[in-house]
Backbone as XML, in Angstrom:
<?xml version="1.0"?>
<chain id="A" units="angstrom">
  <residue number="1" name="MET">
    <atom name="N" x="-11.693" y="-19.109" z="-215.213"/>
    <atom name="CA" x="-11.445" y="-20.694" z="-214.515"/>
    <atom name="C" x="-12.537" y="-21.529" z="-214.892"/>
  </residue>
  <residue number="2" name="GLY">
    <atom name="N" x="-13.780" y="-20.947" z="-215.074"/>
    <atom name="CA" x="-14.935" y="-21.549" z="-215.344"/>
    <atom name="C" x="-15.836" y="-22.212" z="-214.533"/>
  </residue>
  <residue number="3" name="ALA">
    <atom name="N" x="-15.692" y="-21.709" z="-212.946"/>
    <atom name="CA" x="-16.128" y="-22.503" z="-211.661"/>
    <atom name="C" x="-17.545" y="-21.783" z="-212.140"/>
  </residue>
  <residue number="4" name="GLU">
    <atom name="N" x="-18.192" y="-22.776" z="-211.690"/>
    <atom name="CA" x="-19.419" y="-22.387" z="-211.546"/>
    <atom name="C" x="-19.845" y="-21.225" z="-210.585"/>
  </residue>
  <residue number="5" name="ILE">
    <atom name="N" x="-20.613" y="-20.081" z="-210.770"/>
    <atom name="CA" x="-20.846" y="-19.183" z="-209.434"/>
    <atom name="C" x="-22.220" y="-19.305" z="-208.873"/>
  </residue>
  <residue number="6" name="LYS">
    <atom name="N" x="-22.202" y="-19.346" z="-207.988"/>
    <atom name="CA" x="-23.901" y="-19.779" z="-207.353"/>
    <atom name="C" x="-24.188" y="-18.162" z="-206.491"/>
  </residue>
  <residue number="7" name="LYS">
    <atom name="N" x="-25.352" y="-18.173" z="-206.011"/>
    <atom name="CA" x="-25.797" y="-17.258" z="-205.235"/>
    <atom name="C" x="-24.899" y="-17.819" z="-203.983"/>
  </residue>
  <residue number="8" name="PHE">
    <atom name="N" x="-24.211" y="-16.451" z="-203.723"/>
    <atom name="CA" x="-23.631" y="-16.650" z="-202.530"/>
    <atom name="C" x="-23.480" y="-15.446" z="-201.659"/>
  </residue>
  <residue number="9" name="SER">
    <atom name="N" x="-23.239" y="-15.756" z="-199.923"/>
    <atom name="CA" x="-23.206" y="-14.659" z="-199.259"/>
    <atom name="C" x="-21.986" y="-14.642" z="-198.458"/>
  </residue>
  <residue number="10" name="TYR">
    <atom name="N" x="-21.718" y="-13.468" z="-198.471"/>
    <atom name="CA" x="-19.980" y="-12.966" z="-198.031"/>
    <atom name="C" x="-20.368" y="-12.384" z="-197.138"/>
  </residue>
  <residue number="11" name="ASP">
    <atom name="N" x="-21.512" y="-12.762" z="-196.206"/>
    <atom name="CA" x="-22.155" y="-12.139" z="-194.965"/>
    <atom name="C" x="-21.612" y="-12.911" z="-193.527"/>
  </residue>
  <residue number="12" name="HIS">
    <atom name="N" x="-20.776" y="-14.091" z="-193.827"/>
    <atom name="CA" x="-20.194" y="-15.215" z="-192.848"/>
    <atom name="C" x="-18.815" y="-15.605" z="-192.955"/>
  </residue>
  <residue number="13" name="CYS">
    <atom name="N" x="-18.090" y="-15.082" z="-193.431"/>
    <atom name="CA" x="-16.562" y="-15.018" z="-193.393"/>
    <atom name="C" x="-16.002" y="-14.665" z="-192.625"/>
  </residue>
  <residue number="14" name="PHE">
    <atom name="N" x="-15.330" y="-15.970" z="-192.276"/>
    <atom name="CA" x="-14.283" y="-15.622" z="-190.951"/>
    <atom name="C" x="-12.936" y="-16.384" z="-191.548"/>
  </residue>
  <residue number="15" name="HIS">
    <atom name="N" x="-12.160" y="-17.284" z="-191.124"/>
    <atom name="CA" x="-11.024" y="-17.885" z="-191.137"/>
    <atom name="C" x="-10.294" y="-17.670" z="-192.313"/>
  </residue>
  <residue number="16" name="LEU">
    <atom name="N" x="-8.975" y="-17.453" z="-192.469"/>
    <atom name="CA" x="-8.433" y="-17.120" z="-193.918"/>
    <atom name="C" x="-8.403" y="-18.709" z="-194.235"/>
  </residue>
  <residue number="17" name="CYS">
    <atom name="N" x="-8.103" y="-18.950" z="-195.737"/>
    <atom name="CA" x="-7.967" y="-20.673" z="-196.267"/>
    <atom name="C" x="-6.563" y="-19.985" z="-196.691"/>
  </residue>
  <residue number="18" name="VAL">
    <atom name="N" x="-5.560" y="-21.409" z="-196.204"/>
    <atom name="CA" x="-4.430" y="-21.227" z="-196.605"/>
    <atom name="C" x="-3.860" y="-22.689" z="-197.193"/>
  </residue>
  <residue number="19" name="ALA">
    <atom name="N" x="-3.550" y="-22.648" z="-198.706"/>
    <atom name="CA" x="-3.834" y="-24.528" z="-199.298"/>
    <atom name="C" x="-2.743" y="-25.058" z="-197.948"/>
  </residue>
  <residue number="20" name="GLY">
    <atom name="N" x="-3.036" y="-26.141" z="-197.905"/>
    <atom name="CA" x="-2.139" y="-27.065" z="-197.408"/>
    <atom name="C" x="-2.436" y="-27.162" z="-195.513"/>
  </residue>
  <residue number="21" name="GLU">
    <atom name="N" x="-3.061" y="-25.974" z="-195.442"/>
    <atom name="CA" x="-3.126" y="-25.925" z="-193.776"/>
    <atom name="C" x="-4.650" y="-25.689" z="-193.308"/>
  </residue>
  <residue number="22" name="TYR">
    <atom name="N" x="-5.549" y="-25.294" z="-194.235"/>
    <atom name="CA" x="-6.779" y="-24.757" z="-193.817"/>
    <atom name="C" x="-7.319" y="-24.443" z="-195.409"/>
  </residue>
  <residue number="23" name="GLY">
    <atom name="N" x="-8.291" y="-25.894" z="-195.296"/>
    <atom name="CA" x="-8.996" y="-25.598" z="-196.672"/>
    <atom name="C" x="-10.709" y="-25.765" z="-196.534"/>
  </residue>
  <residue number="24" name="SER">
    <atom name="N" x="-11.037" y="-26.341" z="-197.710"/>
    <atom name="CA" x="-12.741" y="-26.283" z="-198.037"/>
    <atom name="C" x="-12.876" y="-27.314" z="-196.545"/>
  </residue>
  <residue number="25" name="ASN">
    <atom name="N" x="-12.499" y="-28.393" z="-196.085"/>
    <atom name="CA" x="-12.747" y="-29.359" z="-195.504"/>
    <atom name="C" x="-12.698" y="-29.130" z="-193.885"/>
  </residue>
  <residue number="26" name="GLU">
    <atom name="N" x="-11.665" y="-27.925" z="-193.388"/>
    <atom name="CA" x="-11.539" y="-27.439" z="-192.420"/>
    <atom name="C" x="-12.964" y="-26.487" z="-192.117"/>
  </residue>
  <residue number="27" name="CYS">
    <atom name="N" x="-12.786" y="-25.441" z="-193.283"/>
    <atom name="CA" x="-13.684" y="-24.682" z="-193.429"/>
    <atom name="C" x="-15.521" y="-24.909" z="-192.911"/>
  </residue>
  <residue number="28" name="PHE">
    <atom name="N" x="-15.560" y="-26.294" z="-193.759"/>
    <atom name="CA" x="-16.970" y="-27.002" z="-193.847"/>
    <atom name="C" x="-17.034" y="-27.652" z="-192.114"/>
  </residue>
  <residue number="29" name="VAL">
    <atom name="N" x="-16.051" y="-28.051" z="-191.827"/>
    <atom name="CA" x="-16.483" y="-28.344" z="-190.180"/>
    <atom name="C" x="-16.872" y="-27.228" z="-189.277"/>
  </residue>
  <residue number="30" name="ASP">
    <atom name="N" x="-15.618" y="-25.979" z="-189.481"/>
    <atom name="CA" x="-16.185" y="-24.874" z="-188.686"/>
    <atom name="C" x="-17.224" y="-24.062" z="-188.596"/>
  </residue>
  <residue number="31" name="CYS">
    <atom name="N" x="-17.781" y="-24.663" z="-190.101"/>
    <atom name="CA" x="-19.202" y="-23.689" z="-190.187"/>
    <atom name="C" x="-20.229" y="-24.845" z="-189.531"/>
  </residue>
  <residue number="32" name="ALA">
    <atom name="N" x="-20.035" y="-25.956" z="-189.669"/>
    <atom name="CA" x="-21.058" y="-26.507" z="-188.839"/>
    <atom name="C" x="-21.023" y="-26.619" z="-188.007"/>
  </residue>
  <residue number="33" name="GLN">
    <atom name="N" x="-20.044" y="-26.962" z="-187.534"/>
    <atom name="CA" x="-20.073" y="-26.421" z="-185.623"/>
    <atom name="C" x="-20.376" y="-24.639" z="-185.064"/>
  </residue>
  <residue number="34" name="LYS">
    <atom name="N" x="-20.458" y="-23.887" z="-186.750"/>
    <atom name="CA" x="-21.218" y="-22.454" z="-186.124"/>
    <atom name="C" x="-22.860" y="-22.473" z="-186.420"/>
  </residue>
  <residue number="35" name="GLY">
    <atom name="N" x="-22.955" y="-23.737" z="-187.208"/>
    <atom name="CA" x="-24.847" y="-23.785" z="-187.195"/>
    <atom name="C" x="-25.010" y="-23.779" z="-188.566"/>
  </residue>
  <residue number="36" name="PHE">
    <atom name="N" x="-23.903" y="-23.779" z="-189.540"/>
    <atom name="CA" x="-24.537" y="-23.412" z="-191.101"/>
    <atom name="C" x="-24.472" y="-24.649" z="-191.600"/>
  </residue>
  <residue number="37" name="TRP">
    <atom name="N" x="-24.885" y="-24.871" z="-192.957"/>
    <atom name="CA" x="-24.935" y="-26.093" z="-193.503"/>
    <atom name="C" x="-24.151" y="-25.950" z="-194.388"/>
  </residue>
  <residue number="38" name="HIS">
    <atom name="N" x="-23.177" y="-25.216" z="-194.998"/>
    <atom name="CA" x="-22.656" y="-25.649" z="-196.132"/>
    <atom name="C" x="-21.811" y="-24.214" z="-195.636"/>
  </residue>
  <residue number="39" name="GLY">
    <atom name="N" x="-20.036" y="-24.443" z="-195.903"/>
    <atom name="CA" x="-18.896" y="-23.861" z="-195.841"/>
    <atom name="C" x="-18.212" y="-23.852" z="-196.862"/>
  </residue>
  <residue number="40" name="ASP">
    <atom name="N" x="-17.311" y="-23.057" z="-197.741"/>
    <atom name="CA" x="-16.402" y="-22.723" z="-198.592"/>
    <atom name="C" x="-15.570" y="-21.863" z="-198.752"/>
  </residue>
  <residue number="41" name="CYS">
    <atom name="N" x="-14.222" y="-21.904" z="-199.294"/>
    <atom name="CA" x="-13.430" y="-20.952" z="-199.393"/>
    <atom name="C" x="-13.765" y="-20.163" z="-200.370"/>
  </residue>
  <residue number="42" name="ALA">
    <atom name="N" x="-13.520" y="-18.782" z="-200.363"/>
    <atom name="CA" x="-14.462" y="-17.929" z="-201.313"/>
    <atom name="C" x="-14.073" y="-16.701" z="-200.716"/>
  </residue>
  <residue number="43" name="ASN">
    <atom name="N" x="-13.663" y="-16.014" z="-202.414"/>
    <atom name="CA" x="-13.603" y="-14.171" z="-202.139"/>
    <atom name="C" x="-14.415" y="-13.595" z="-202.936"/>
  </residue>
  <residue number="44" name="ARG">
    <atom name="N" x="-14.416" y="-12.573" z="-202.825"/>
    <atom name="CA" x="-15.261" y="-11.700" z="-203.414"/>
    <atom name="C" x="-14.676" y="-11.180" z="-204.541"/>
  </residue>
  <residue number="45" name="THR">
    <atom name="N" x="-13.440" y="-11.186" z="-204.366"/>
    <atom name="CA" x="-13.107" y="-10.283" z="-205.787"/>
    <atom name="C" x="-11.382" y="-11.221" z="-205.687"/>
  </residue>
  <residue number="46" name="GLU">
    <atom name="N" x="-10.874" y="-10.650" z="-207.141"/>
    <atom name="CA" x="-9.791" y="-12.086" z="-207.103"/>
    <atom name="C" x="-8.424" y="-10.872" z="-206.316"/>
  </residue>
  <residue number="47" name="LYS">
    <atom name="N" x="-8.613" y="-10.151" z="-205.859"/>
    <atom name="CA" x="-7.697" y="-9.033" z="-205.093"/>
    <atom name="C" x="-7.908" y="-9.166" z="-204.024"/>
  </residue>
  <residue number="48" name="ASP">
    <atom name="N" x="-9.408" y="-10.280" z="-203.306"/>
    <atom name="CA" x="-9.464" y="-9.886" z="-201.906"/>
    <atom name="C" x="-8.919" y="-11.290" z="-201.802"/>
  </residue>
  <residue number="49" name="PRO">
    <atom name="N" x="-8.629" y="-11.417" z="-199.987"/>
    <atom name="CA" x="-7.760" y="-13.108" z="-199.479"/>
    <atom name="C" x="-9.352" y="-13.679" z="-199.544"/>
  </residue>
  <residue number="50" name="ILE">
    <atom name="N" x="-8.733" y="-14.865" z="-199.684"/>
    <atom name="CA" x="-9.681" y="-16.042" z="-199.823"/>
    <atom name="C" x="-10.030" y="-16.515" z="-198.287"/>
  </residue>
  <residue number="51" name="ARG">
    <atom name="N" x="-11.165" y="-16.324" z="-197.927"/>
    <atom name="CA" x="-11.678" y="-16.732" z="-196.495"/>
    <atom name="C" x="-12.560" y="-18.039" z="-196.471"/>
  </residue>
  <residue number="52" name="CYS">
    <atom name="N" x="-12.997" y="-18.408" z="-195.239"/>
    <atom name="CA" x="-13.878" y="-19.474" z="-194.773"/>
    <atom name="C" x="-15.205" y="-19.196" z="-195.255"/>
  </residue>
  <residue number="53" name="CYS">
    <atom name="N" x="-16.463" y="-18.822" z="-195.820"/>
    <atom name="CA" x="-17.541" y="-18.437" z="-195.935"/>
    <atom name="C" x="-18.205" y="-19.214" z="-195.557"/>
  </residue>
  <residue number="54" name="CYS">
    <atom name="N" x="-19.243" y="-19.329" z="-194.725"/>
    <atom name="CA" x="-20.288" y="-19.885" z="-194.151"/>
    <atom name="C" x="-21.661" y="-19.345" z="-194.620"/>
  </residue>
  <residue number="55" name="TYR">
    <atom name="N" x="-22.726" y="-20.529" z="-195.416"/>
    <atom name="CA" x="-23.849" y="-19.970" z="-196.001"/>
    <atom name="C" x="-24.813" y="-21.430" z="-195.650"/>
  </residue>
  <residue number="56" name="ASN">
    <atom name="N" x="-26.301" y="-20.762" z="-195.929"/>
    <atom name="CA" x="-27.082" y="-21.883" z="-195.257"/>
    <atom name="C" x="-27.553" y="-22.510" z="-197.218"/>
  </residue>
</chain>
């Protein structure tokens, strides 16, 4: 895919990301409400489900 991989923690992954229902915007808002600076939909490997992961 060519996406840049940044240092990322999977320690705070919560809600499943579902296209058209719960995406990066909703994830970011949820993470901000939990006190994090950032939130993004991510998965550790291609076989793992894509979840909302929060990080600072």
